[in-house]
N, C-alpha and C positions, 0 to 999 in steps of 0.2 A: 381377335379382331371382329368387330361387329359389323363392319360395313365394307366388305370386299365388293368392288364393283363387279358388275355381272361378267364381263369378259375375263377378269382375273379368276373369279370363283370357278368359271367354267373349266379352266385348266388346272386348278389347284389339286384335283385328285387324279390328274392324268400324268403319266411319266413324262410327257413332253414338257410339262410345266416347269420342272426342275432343270431342264436343259435350256428352254428359251428364257428363263428367268435370269440366266447368266449371261445372256447374249448382249444385252443392252445395259451396260454397267456404267455408272458414274463415278469418276475417281477424282483426282486432283492434279493440277498442273504444277510442277516443280517451280518454286520461286514466285508463284502468283499467290498472294494472299487475298482471299475473297473479302474479308473485312476492310482491307486497306484500299482495294481497287474497285470494289463494287458496293461501296456504301452510298447512301442517298447523296446525289448531287456530285458523285465522283466523275473523273474525266474518262470518257469512253473512247476517245480518239485512239485508234491502233488496236482496240479490243475486238475480239471475235466472240459472239454469242450465238450459240445454236438453240433455236427454239423448236421443240418437238411437239407436234400436234398428234396426240394419241389417236390410235385407230386409223381407219381409212378403207376405201374400197368396199368390199363386201363385209367388212368387219365394222359395224357401226358404233361399237361401244354400247353404252346404255342409252335408252331413249324413253322419255315419259313427259307428259304434260307439255307437249309442243315443242320439246327440245331433243335434238339428235346430237349425241355427244361428239361424233365424228366431225360434223359441221360446225358445232360451237367451238370445238378445240381450234380448228383451223382459223376461223374468223378472229378469235382472240389472239392467236399467235401472230396473225397478220397485223393486227392493230398495234400490238406491242412492238413488233418489227419496225412499222412505220415511225413510231416515236423514237425508238433507239437509234435508227439510222439517221433521223434528223439531228441527233446529238453526236454523230460522228462514229458510231459503232458500225462494225461490219457484222451483219446478221445473216445467218444461213437457216433456212427452214429445212426440216427433214421431209416435208411434203408441201407442195404449192397448190394442190387442188384436192378434191374429195377422194382421189385414188390413193393407194398406198405409196410408200416412198418410191422413188424413181427406179431402184434397182430391182423391184419385185415384177416379174414377168406377168402380164395380164392373164395368162392361162393358169397361174398358181391359185389355188384356193385351199380352204380348210387349214389344217394344222401346218402343212408345208408352207403355205403362204405366210402364216404367222411366224414360222421359224425364219424364213427368208427376210420378212418384214423387219424383224427385230435386229437381225444381223445388218440389215442395210442402215439402220438408224446409227448403229455403232460405227459403221464405216463412213458414214456422212460426217459424223462429228469428229472423228479422228482425221479424216481428209481435210476437213476445215481448220485443223489445228486450233480448235475452239478454246477460249479461256474458261468458259462456263457453259453448262448444258441445263436448260429448263424444260421439263416435259409438262405440257398442259393437258389437263383432263377435267372431267366433272365426275361426281360420285352418284351413287344410288344405294338405296337400302330398302328392304322389305317393310320396314317401319317408316311410314311416310312422314312421321314427325321429326325424324332426324334431319338436321340442317346444318349449315355452315361450311366454311373452307377449311381444308386440311393441307398439310404438306409432309412430304416424306424425304428422308435422306438415308444414307447407309453408313453404319460404323464399321462395315466389313472391309473398308479400303484404308490404306495408309493416310489418306488425305481426308479422313472423316470430319476433322474439325472444320475444314474449309466448306465442305458440303453442308454441314450442320449450320454454319453461319449463313451460307447462301439461302438455305431453306427458311431460316429465321428472317431474313431480309425480305424474301418473297412474300411470306405470309403476312408479315407486318405491312407491306405495301397493299396487299389485297384487303386486309382488315381495316386499314385506315381509310381506304376508298370506300368501302362499304358503310363504315360507321358514319362517314360524311353524308351519306345518303339516307341515313336514318335506320340502317339495318342493325338489329340487336346483336352485337358481336358475341360469339361463343368462344372465349380464348382458349387456344389449343397450342401447345408447344410442338415443335417439329417432332415427327415420329420416326423412329428407327426401324427400318425394314428387317433387321436382324431378328426381330421377334416373331416373324411370320414362318410358320411351318404347315406342312400338309398332313393329311390324315395318317401317314406313315411315320410322321415325326421328322421328316427331312426338312432342312432349311428352304424356304421358297421365296427369296427376295422377289419383289415386284419386277415387272418386265424390264424397266429401265434403271434398275439399281441392283447391285449384287456383285460378289466376287467372281473371278474366273473359275471354271469347273472342268474337270476331266470327265468326258461322257463315254462310257464303255460302247464299243461298236454294237453290241447286242441291244443296248438301250435305244440307239438311234434306229436300228432296224425294227424294233418293237413299236416305235412311234411312226413308222412309215417313212423315215427319212433315209434317203440313199446316202451313204457315207461318202460316196464319190462327189456328190453335189457340194458338200462342205470342204472338199479338197483333202479328205483323209486318205493316206497312203493305204494301199490294199493290205499290208502287213501290219499296220498300226492297230494296237488293241484299244486305244482310247483317242478321243478327239478333244482338244483343249479349246474351250470357248475364248473368244476375244474380250476385251474391255476397253471402254473409252478412257481417255487420259486427262480428264478435267473434272474439277468439282461439279456437282449436279444436284438437282432437286426435282421432285415431282409434285406438282400442284393439283389438288382436287378442288376445283372451283364451284362450290356449292353442290347441292344434292338435286338432280333433276327429278327424283322421286318425291320431293317436297313441293307442294303446290306454290308456296311463297317464293321459294328459292328459284324454281323454274320460271316464274313470273319475272324475277329480276334478270335471269339469263336471257329472257326474251325482249328485255327493255334496253333500248338503244343507249340512252344516257348512262345506265348502269354498266353496260359492256365497256363503254368508253372509259368510265371511271376505273373499272377493274384493270383494264390495259394500262392506264396511266399509273395506277398504283404499283403494278408489276414493274414497269419501266423506271419509275421513279427510284425504287429501291435496288435497281440494277445500275443506277447511276444517273438517269436522266432527270433533270429538274421537273417539278410537278406541273409547271406552266405549259 
């Protein structure tokens, strides 16, 4: 993978990466077919959509060219939420301000904060009994010429086809909106996070997608995580991570490291167009 976002790359070589990667997992909802219920113009009444604004608090994500990902993600999620709610959907955000999700204590920081943060996003989505989960991010690359929008899903869950369909709908909505504003589209299919591995060859799904995992007690301790904090029994040798129970996708909305992409992310009409594009392909009409 040529374009790991800075925050993901930071943890890729750390043992905690493989733990927290399994904490915020996107799956599928039995009986809910994304293609049928979340196609463009579909009925959103009675549907619950969780929008996850990546990062938060002292973890700003990537930042360049006047764009801070933490703040951009939240603003876009709020715009999408407003449109979807106007069409009858129930929308839950994993965070409603620049801080981390509501379950993360303010005194937490560093790796422990990230650990709790991701677990909180899973809990929020499951408590909401969401039909789908969409995580909103932006990307970065050391090569400033790299540009465009990307989307990820996971094939490591039994509802992979629904997650892939959701990812395809989301990226189609974003690219359609960008193209209408004269942006030269770089077509990319939805990418499968099962391809990601760390330096040791271990599978490292991104933070909000991936299968459940059994984490040895020693690995938790090595990462500075108190097993008791995650509810691990004193005699248990491993701790099993949880997973959300609905189809999901992770959007990378342009590259803040690319000056032209960043300019679009700073442009009010373009931000509104992107939000409308996402909302339209989650079911809300374009108007």
